[in-house]
C-alpha positions in Angstrom: -3.4 -15.7 14.0 -0.4 -13.8 12.6 1.8 -16.9 14.3 -0.2 -19.3 12.0 0.6 -17.4 8.8 3.7 -16.3 9.0 5.0 -19.9 8.4 3.3 -20.1 5.5 5.8 -17.6 3.6 3.4 -14.4 4.9 4.9 -11.5 5.1 4.7 -8.5 7.2 2.3 -5.5 6.5 5.1 -3.3 7.1 7.1 -5.3 3.7 4.9 -3.8 1.4 4.0 -0.1 2.9 5.8 3.3 3.0 7.7 1.9 6.3 10.2 3.7 7.6 13.8 1.0 7.9 14.1 2.0 11.9 15.8 -0.7 14.0 16.8 -1.3 17.5 20.3 -2.7 18.4 19.0 -5.7 17.9 18.8 -5.4 14.0 14.9 -5.9 14.1 12.3 -3.4 12.4 10.9 -1.4 15.6 8.6 1.6 13.9 6.5 1.2 10.9 5.2 4.4 10.1 3.1 5.5 7.4 3.7 9.5 6.0 0.8 11.2 4.2 0.9 14.6 2.6 -2.0 16.7 2.6 -1.6 19.7 1.0 -3.9 23.4 2.5 -4.1 26.6 0.6 -0.1 27.8 0.8 1.5 25.0 2.2 2.3 20.9 2.3 2.5 19.1 5.1 3.9 15.6 6.2 1.6 13.5 8.8 3.2 10.3 10.1 0.8 7.5 11.2 1.6 4.6 12.8 0.9 1.0 10.5 1.1 -1.2 14.1 -0.5 -1.3 16.8 -2.9 -3.4 18.6 -6.1 -1.9 17.6 -5.0 -1.9 14.0 -3.2 -5.2 13.6 -6.4 -6.8 15.1 -8.7 -5.5 12.1 -5.7 -6.2 9.4 -5.8 -9.9 11.2 -9.6 -10.3 10.7 -9.8 -8.7 7.3 -7.5 -11.3 5.9 -9.6 -14.0 7.9 -12.7 -12.7 6.4 -10.9 -13.0 2.5 -10.1 -16.7 3.7 -13.4 -17.8 5.0 -14.6 -15.9 2.2 -12.7 -17.8 -0.9 -13.1 -20.8 1.2 -17.3 -20.5 0.4 -16.5 -19.5 -3.2 -14.4 -23.4 -3.6 -16.6 -25.4 -1.8 -20.0 -24.0 -4.0 -18.1 -23.1 -7.2 -19.4 -20.1 -6.8 -17.7 -17.1 -9.5 -15.6 -14.3 -6.9 -12.7 -12.7 -7.4 -9.9 -14.9 -6.2 -6.9 -12.8 -5.9 -3.7 -15.5 -6.0 0.0 -14.3 -5.8 2.7 -16.7 -6.6 5.9 -17.1 -4.3 8.9 -14.8 -4.0 11.9 -15.6 -6.5 14.2 -14.7 -4.0 13.7 -16.6 -0.1 13.9 -14.5 3.1 16.7 -17.1 4.0 18.6 -16.0 0.6 18.5 -12.4 2.3 19.0 -13.5 6.2 22.5 -11.4 6.1 21.8 -8.4 4.3 20.4 -5.4 6.5 17.2 -5.3 7.6 16.5 -2.1 5.9 17.6 -3.7 2.5 16.1 -7.1 2.9 12.4 -5.6 3.4 12.9 -3.4 0.6 14.4 -6.5 -1.6 11.2 -9.1 -0.8 8.6 -5.9 -1.7 10.2 -5.1 -5.1 10.6 -9.0 -5.5 6.4 -9.5 -4.6 4.8 -10.8 -7.9 1.7 -8.6 -8.4 -1.8 -10.6 -7.8 -4.1 -11.8 -10.3 -7.5 -12.1 -10.0 -8.9 -15.6 -10.4 -13.2 -15.6 -11.3 -13.8 -18.9 -12.3 -13.9 -21.2 -8.7 -13.2 -24.9 -10.1 -9.6 -24.3 -12.4 -7.7 -27.5 -10.9 -4.3 -26.0 -12.8 -4.8 -22.9 -11.2 -3.3 -21.8 -7.9 -5.5 -19.7 -5.3 -3.0 -19.8 -3.1 -2.0 -16.1 -2.0 2.2 -15.9 -0.9 2.6 -12.8 1.3 -0.9 -13.6 2.9 0.7 -17.5 3.9 -3.4 -18.1 3.2 -4.6 -21.0 0.7 -6.9 -18.3 -0.8 -8.0 -15.0 -0.9 -11.1 -12.8 -1.7 -10.6 -9.1 -1.1 -14.3 -7.8 0.4 -14.0 -5.9 3.2 -14.1 -2.7 1.8 -17.1 -2.5 -0.7 -17.7 1.3 -0.5 -14.2 1.8 -0.9 -13.5 -1.0 -4.1 -15.7 -2.3 -6.2 -14.4 -5.3 -6.6 -15.2 -6.0 -3.2 -18.8 -4.8 -4.1 -18.6 -7.6 -7.0 -18.1 -10.2 -4.3 -20.8 -9.4 -2.0 -23.2 -9.3 -5.1 -22.0 -12.6 -5.9 -22.4 -14.1 -2.5 -25.8 -12.5 -2.2 -27.0 -13.8 -5.2 -25.7 -17.2 -4.3 -28.1 -16.9 -0.7 -31.0 -15.9 -2.8 -30.7 -18.7 -5.2 -30.0 -16.8 -8.0 -27.1 -17.6 -10.4 -25.6 -14.4 -10.1 -22.5 -13.5 -12.3 -20.8 -16.4 -14.4 -16.8 -16.2 -14.5 -16.7 -15.0 -17.6 -19.1 -11.9 -17.1 -17.5 -10.9 -13.5 -14.1 -10.9 -15.2 -15.2 -8.7 -18.1 -17.4 -6.5 -15.3 -13.0 -6.4 -13.8 -11.3 -5.7 -17.1 -13.2 -2.8 -17.4 -13.1 -1.6 -14.0 -9.5 -2.4 -13.8 -9.0 0.1 -17.1 -10.7 3.0 -14.6 -8.6 1.7 -11.9 -5.3 2.6 -13.8 -6.4 5.8 -14.9 -6.7 7.0 -10.8 -3.2 5.4 -10.1 -1.3 7.4 -11.9 -3.5 10.4 -11.4 -3.2 9.6 -7.8 0.8 9.3 -7.9 1.2 12.2 -9.7 -0.8 14.1 -6.9 1.0 12.9 -4.6 4.0 12.8 -6.4 3.2 16.7 -7.0 3.1 17.3 -3.6 6.4 15.7 -2.4 7.7 18.6 -4.7 5.9 20.9 -2.8 7.2 19.8 0.5 10.9 20.0 -0.7 10.6 23.0 -3.0 9.1 24.8 0.9 11.7 23.9 2.4 14.1 25.7 0.2 17.1 25.2 -2.0 20.0 23.3 -0.5 17.6 21.7 2.2 19.4 18.9 3.8 18.0 15.1 4.5 19.6 13.5 7.5 20.6 9.7 7.9 18.9 8.0 4.4 19.8 4.6 3.9 20.6 3.3 0.4 18.6 0.5 -0.8 19.9 -0.6 -3.8 22.4 1.2 -6.7 20.4 1.6 -9.8 23.5 2.3 -12.1 26.8 2.7 -9.6 29.0 4.0 -12.4 26.8 7.0 -13.1 26.0 6.8 -9.3 22.5 6.6 -9.2 21.0 4.8 -6.1 17.4 4.4 -4.5 17.5 5.6 -0.9 15.3 6.1 2.1 14.5 9.3 3.3 13.1 8.8 6.3 11.8 12.7 6.9 9.9 12.2 3.9 9.0 8.9 4.5 9.7 7.6 0.7 12.3 5.8 -1.1 13.5 8.2 -4.0 16.4 7.8 -6.9 19.0 10.0 -6.1 22.9 10.7 -7.6 25.3 9.2 -5.1 28.6 10.9 -5.2 30.3 8.9 -2.3 31.3 5.5 -2.0 28.6 2.9 -0.5 26.5 0.2 0.1 23.7 -1.1 0.1 22.8 -0.7 3.8 25.0 2.6 4.6 22.4 4.6 6.9 23.2 8.5 8.1 23.9 9.6 4.4 22.8 13.3 4.7 20.6 13.8 1.0 20.5 17.2 -0.7 17.9 18.9 -2.5 18.7 20.8 -5.4 15.8 21.0 -7.1 12.0 20.7 -6.4 9.5 21.6 -8.7 5.9 20.9 -8.2 4.7 22.3 -11.9 7.0 19.9 -13.8 7.2 17.3 -11.3 11.0 17.8 -11.2 12.5 16.7 -7.7 16.7 16.1 -7.6 18.3 15.0 -4.8 22.1 14.5 -4.6 24.6 12.8 -1.8 27.8 14.0 -2.1 31.1 13.4 -0.5 32.0 13.7 3.4 
């Protein structure tokens, strides 16, 4: 199934999450690990979860297949559903063929355009294609307990099966718009909590703690030495001050924590000259 999607511009799942850019000797990604911060009463710990296993990959592909099948049913019967589309990435994978693997994945993720929701099933001028998934159309509907938009899709399908009209595209869009406002607030809160946990974890390591083997992903302002680094020990892409010659793709850069405060959200990392 994945081999069928990849020629249709699908991007691997590890290009979007907090995956480690570890590579084997052939320069390909050999691992993809998601890092989760958890807090107890007196400290914060990091748990690493493999994003790739036969069971996880199977579930992921079946979820994509279910969304593709559901979108096909919706378009065939002109059902108003939350169709999720995504236009093509403005940079091709071929353009980044000679770029180090970690940097290439970072650039592809950065250029991915945010997917949009379309509620009308009959807009000929609109593309329903989802570029990252490599499918002609897609409806996110496999997690109705966790995502309200998935529940909306279930309600619409059930209404159709009962012979009812269900919500109109306009009604569905109004509901989604109201829901997205709440989701944005929740996302901001979740990111703030995650950052506070991250600051607490770094603070627990003590001042001057060195995180080894960091990878420079992008210069934000090379004149001022501001760059984005991947810090393997934290599983995060973080802004740091780099006071040494380096180019995107350079690895084994030691990064020192110079400040970390979970109450103010301060987190400062510095990569000094050897």
